[in-house]
LUMPAVEX-877449 format. One line per field, with one value per residue: residue number from 0; x, z, y of N, C-alpha, C, O in turn; residue in three letters. Coordinates in pm, 1 decimal, padded with zeros to 6 digits. Atoms other than C-alpha are relative to their C-alpha. Layout:
N
resi: [NUM; ...] .
n_xx: [X; ...] .
n_zz: [Z; ...] .
n_yy: [Y; ...] .
ca_xx: [X; ...] .
ca_zz: [Z; ...] .
ca_yy: [Y; ...] .
c_xx: [X; ...] .
c_zz: [Z; ...] .
c_yy: [Y; ...] .
o_xx: [X; ...] .
o_zz: [Z; ...] .
o_yy: [Y; ...] .
resn: [ALA; ...] .
% end
This chain:
58
resi: [0; 1; 2; 3; 4; 5; 6; 7; 8; 9; 10; 11; 12; 13; 14; 15; 16; 17; 18; 19; 20; 21; 22; 23; 24; 25; 26; 27; 28; 29; 30; 31; 32; 33; 34; 35; 36; 37; 38; 39; 40; 41; 42; 43; 44; 45; 46; 47; 48; 49; 50; 51; 52; 53; 54; 55; 56; 57] .
n_xx: [00066.0; -00038.3; 00088.5; 00077.5; 00163.0; 00044.0; -00017.8; -00079.6; -00069.0; -00050.3; -00150.5; -00071.8; -00015.6; -00120.9; -00121.9; -00037.9; -00060.7; -00135.1; 00072.4; 00159.6; 00004.8; -00058.1; 00126.9; 00071.9; -00017.5; -00024.6; 00075.1; 00088.6; 00132.3; 00113.9; 00001.4; 00041.5; 00095.0; 00075.8; -00056.2; 00082.0; 00116.4; -00041.0; -00007.6; 00098.0; 00071.2; -00027.6; 00078.5; -00041.2; -00136.3; -00037.0; -00057.6; -00064.3; -00135.1; 00003.2; -00008.1; -00173.8; -00079.3; 00097.2; -00086.3; -00145.2; -00073.4; 00069.6] .
n_zz: [00023.6; 00011.4; -00098.5; 00091.7; -00082.5; -00169.3; -00022.6; -00024.1; -00127.2; -00027.4; 00029.4; -00074.4; -00071.2; 00045.4; 00062.2; -00097.4; -00035.9; 00066.6; -00050.9; 00063.2; 00137.6; 00079.2; -00039.5; 00068.8; 00136.0; 00013.1; -00008.4; 00141.6; 00044.7; -00128.6; -00140.5; 00072.6; 00047.4; -00164.3; -00014.9; 00171.9; -00060.2; -00120.1; -00004.9; 00072.9; -00018.6; -00076.8; -00021.0; -00081.8; 00019.7; -00089.7; 00049.6; 00087.8; -00033.2; -00074.8; 00074.6; 00054.3; -00074.1; -00112.1; 00156.8; -00097.7; -00143.4; 00073.2] .
n_yy: [-00147.0; -00119.6; -00098.5; -00025.7; 00082.1; -00013.3; -00141.5; -00070.2; -00003.9; 00101.1; -00021.4; -00062.2; 00060.5; 00104.7; -00059.7; -00054.4; 00116.7; 00103.2; 00160.8; 00010.4; -00012.6; 00114.1; 00103.4; 00023.0; 00012.0; 00151.3; 00130.0; 00056.5; -00100.3; 00058.2; -00052.5; -00151.5; -00091.5; -00068.0; -00134.2; -00120.1; -00019.2; -00154.0; -00144.1; -00047.4; 00007.8; -00045.9; -00128.6; -00089.2; -00002.5; 00067.8; 00131.1; 00042.8; -00066.1; 00155.0; 00155.2; 00051.1; -00021.0; 00092.9; 00068.2; -00033.0; 00015.9; 00134.9] .
ca_xx: [00008.8; 00112.6; 00105.9; -00068.9; -00380.3; -00402.5; -00579.6; -00486.9; -00494.8; -00388.5; -00065.3; -00002.8; 00014.0; 00207.3; 00466.1; 00475.2; 00583.7; 00910.1; 00800.5; 00469.1; 00517.4; 00778.2; 00513.8; 00275.9; 00460.4; 00572.7; 00260.9; 00029.7; -00234.9; -00481.2; -00348.8; -00345.9; -00641.1; -00761.8; -00581.0; -00704.9; -01093.6; -00979.5; -00883.9; -01187.9; -01376.4; -01177.1; -01379.2; -01080.6; -00712.2; -00659.8; -00758.7; -00598.2; -00264.2; -00324.9; -00446.5; -00066.0; 00117.8; -00127.1; 00130.3; 00479.6; 00472.9; 00255.9] .
ca_zz: [-00012.3; -00109.8; 00166.4; -00084.6; -00016.6; 00336.3; 00438.9; 00506.2; 00893.2; 00912.7; 00698.7; 00844.1; 01182.0; 01022.4; 00918.8; 01243.7; 01366.0; 01254.1; 01457.7; 01381.0; 00985.4; 00967.7; 01213.7; 00998.9; 00661.1; 00784.1; 00850.6; 00616.3; 00372.4; 00632.5; 00897.5; 00709.4; 00611.9; 01019.5; 01095.7; 00730.1; 00935.3; 01235.4; 01129.5; 00905.0; 01153.6; 01461.7; 01526.1; 01621.6; 01569.1; 01902.3; 01865.5; 01535.9; 01739.4; 01959.2; 01721.7; 01542.3; 01863.7; 02010.5; 01629.5; 01779.4; 02093.2; 01943.7] .
ca_yy: [00033.4; 00307.0; 00653.1; 00803.2; 00594.7; 00650.1; 00888.1; 01185.9; 01237.4; 00938.2; 00971.4; 01269.1; 01118.0; 00854.7; 01050.7; 01256.1; 00900.3; 00727.0; 00382.2; 00403.5; 00416.9; 00165.7; -00093.7; -00040.4; -00050.1; -00410.8; -00536.9; -00743.2; -00604.2; -00762.2; -00617.6; -00274.9; -00260.5; -00341.8; -00053.0; 00176.5; 00055.1; 00228.6; 00493.3; 00573.9; 00540.2; 00794.3; 01106.5; 01341.0; 01440.2; 01325.0; 00978.0; 00952.7; 01054.9; 00747.8; 00508.0; 00576.6; 00612.2; 00277.2; 00138.3; 00254.6; 00073.0; -00288.7] .
c_xx: [00079.3; -00047.1; -00096.4; -00152.8; -00056.3; -00096.0; 00042.3; 00029.8; 00070.7; 00137.2; 00101.3; 00082.6; 00134.4; 00177.0; 00076.4; 00076.6; 00076.5; -00056.2; -00081.8; 00019.6; 00044.2; -00086.0; -00052.7; 00001.5; 00014.6; -00102.1; -00110.5; -00088.1; -00145.0; 00047.4; 00017.8; -00104.0; -00063.8; 00052.7; -00081.2; -00163.6; 00019.0; -00004.9; -00110.8; -00077.7; 00049.4; -00127.2; 00060.8; 00198.7; 00053.2; 00064.6; -00014.8; 00115.2; 00056.2; -00052.9; 00159.4; 00097.0; -00068.2; 00177.9; 00105.9; -00037.9; -00062.6; 00120.1] .
c_zz: [00006.3; 00144.5; -00063.1; -00034.2; 00080.9; 00041.7; 00074.4; 00159.6; 00003.2; -00053.0; 00013.9; 00117.3; -00006.9; 00003.3; 00115.5; 00107.3; -00026.1; 00033.6; -00049.3; -00110.8; -00076.4; 00078.8; -00077.6; -00150.8; -00000.6; 00029.1; -00142.1; -00079.2; 00101.0; 00127.6; 00033.8; -00007.7; 00140.0; 00077.2; -00065.1; 00093.9; 00063.8; 00004.0; -00059.6; 00181.5; 00182.4; -00046.3; 00038.0; -00008.5; 00141.7; 00027.7; -00121.4; 00058.2; 00085.8; -00047.3; -00037.4; 00166.5; 00054.8; -00144.2; 00035.9; 00097.1; 00021.5; -00030.1] .
c_yy: [00109.7; 00142.1; 00049.4; -00062.4; 00021.3; 00071.0; 00152.3; 00044.7; -00109.3; -00043.7; 00102.1; -00039.5; -00086.6; 00045.3; 00087.4; -00115.0; -00107.7; -00148.5; -00054.2; -00068.8; -00151.6; -00129.4; -00044.7; -00019.7; -00110.5; -00079.6; -00028.5; 00082.2; -00028.7; 00059.7; 00159.1; 00023.3; -00053.1; 00107.0; 00162.9; 00015.8; 00089.3; 00092.9; 00069.2; -00041.7; 00103.1; 00173.2; 00172.2; -00010.4; -00063.0; -00159.0; -00013.3; 00024.7; -00127.4; -00066.2; -00037.9; -00014.8; -00155.8; -00097.2; -00039.8; -00170.4; -00203.9; -00078.8] .
o_xx: [00149.8; -00157.5; -00206.2; -00248.5; -00179.3; -00038.5; 00115.5; 00145.1; 00188.1; 00210.0; 00222.6; 00205.3; 00241.6; 00284.6; 00198.5; 00152.9; 00035.4; -00111.9; -00084.7; 00012.2; 00002.7; -00105.5; -00038.1; -00096.2; -00022.2; -00092.7; -00141.5; -00121.6; -00240.7; -00024.4; 00012.0; -00140.3; -00163.4; -00012.4; -00137.7; -00201.4; -00000.4; -00067.8; -00120.0; -00021.4; -00032.9; -00177.0; -00003.7; 00268.1; 00149.7; 00174.2; -00125.8; 00184.4; 00167.4; -00049.6; 00223.7; 00181.5; -00004.0; 00264.2; 00132.7; 00000.2; -00025.1; 00110.0] .
o_zz: [00100.5; 00198.8; -00019.0; -00083.7; 00080.5; 00031.2; 00173.3; 00190.2; 00028.1; 00011.4; -00006.6; 00108.4; 00053.6; 00038.3; 00117.2; 00196.4; -00029.6; -00051.3; -00114.5; -00102.1; -00164.9; -00001.4; -00114.6; -00221.0; -00102.6; 00032.8; -00241.4; -00035.0; 00117.2; 00227.5; 00137.6; 00020.4; 00161.9; 00178.1; -00018.6; 00123.0; 00041.3; 00079.7; -00017.7; 00211.1; 00270.3; -00145.1; 00069.0; 00008.8; 00129.3; 00045.9; -00155.4; -00039.9; 00091.1; 00020.2; -00013.1; 00146.3; 00156.2; -00101.9; 00056.4; 00050.0; 00108.9; -00085.7] .
o_yy: [00146.0; 00147.1; 00015.4; -00002.8; 00026.2; 00179.3; 00149.8; 00075.1; -00082.0; -00119.2; 00098.2; -00036.0; -00088.7; -00003.3; 00102.8; -00077.5; -00223.7; -00218.0; -00158.5; -00191.3; -00226.4; -00220.7; -00161.2; -00046.0; -00168.8; -00202.3; 00037.4; 00192.2; 00047.0; 00064.4; 00225.1; 00137.5; 00016.0; 00134.2; 00261.9; 00129.2; 00208.8; 00166.9; 00184.6; -00147.1; 00077.4; 00227.0; 00272.4; -00110.6; -00138.4; -00212.1; -00054.5; 00051.9; -00180.0; -00169.1; -00140.0; -00102.0; -00183.0; -00174.2; -00158.2; -00277.5; -00282.1; -00188.1] .
resn: [UNK; UNK; UNK; UNK; UNK; UNK; UNK; UNK; UNK; UNK; UNK; UNK; UNK; UNK; UNK; UNK; UNK; UNK; UNK; UNK; UNK; UNK; UNK; UNK; UNK; UNK; UNK; UNK; UNK; UNK; UNK; UNK; UNK; UNK; UNK; UNK; UNK; UNK; UNK; UNK; UNK; UNK; UNK; UNK; UNK; UNK; UNK; UNK; UNK; UNK; UNK; UNK; UNK; UNK; UNK; UNK; UNK; UNK] .
% end
């Protein structure tokens, strides 16, 4: 999956967290799709930041 295909807020949050970006890109496509489903349900910037921060500790 290309970064340009990600929802804007999710892509921007990943760009600010290199560890999370590395973790996300290392995931299988199925795992990435599950995370993207979560990203689409996010209602605020804070929720998006939390979602991305959790990727870097997973």
